Structures are given as C-alpha cells and as structure tokens.
C-alpha positions, 0 to 999 in steps of 0.5 A: 617385913623388909630385909632391913627390918628382919632380925639377923640370925647368927650361926656359929659353924663348928670349926668355921665361920659365923654365918649371919642371915639377914641384914647387919651393918658392917664397917671397916675398923675406921668406920667405913660401911661395907655394903652387904650384897647377900642375905647370908654372909660368912664372917671369919673368926679364925683370923686368917682370911685374906678377905676379912671380915668375910670368910675365904675358907682359910680356916681349913688350911690352918686347922682352926678349931672351936671349943665345944 
C-alpha cells in the first residue's frame, strides 16, 4: 500500500492541534492545493496559528482548551 492509499488517522491532542497521519488533500479557502511534505501534519484548531492550516504552537500562548 502506498502513502496515498493509506487511510489517514486523526488524533486530537488535548488542548492542542489535530495530528493527521497519512495522506490527506489539503486546500486553501480558494481551492488551491497545499502540498503535504510530511507523513504526519499538525493542523491548527485554536485559530491563532500564523501558518494556518498548520499548527505553530500558538495554542500554548493563548491557553487554548478543548472540552473533555
């Protein structure tokens, strides 16, 4: 099975990003594809990252909390 055939696995980190393992199709809001350079990517869910859709660790500075 190639990396593109592998089913992605999504892990919600407590008070942090979504870790996505495996290939996913990412696009900008206007539909432009975003190239995936790594097998695992961290996607922002706090809304504060300066490199959206990717996490830059800003959730720590704003004390982002998820419901448990």
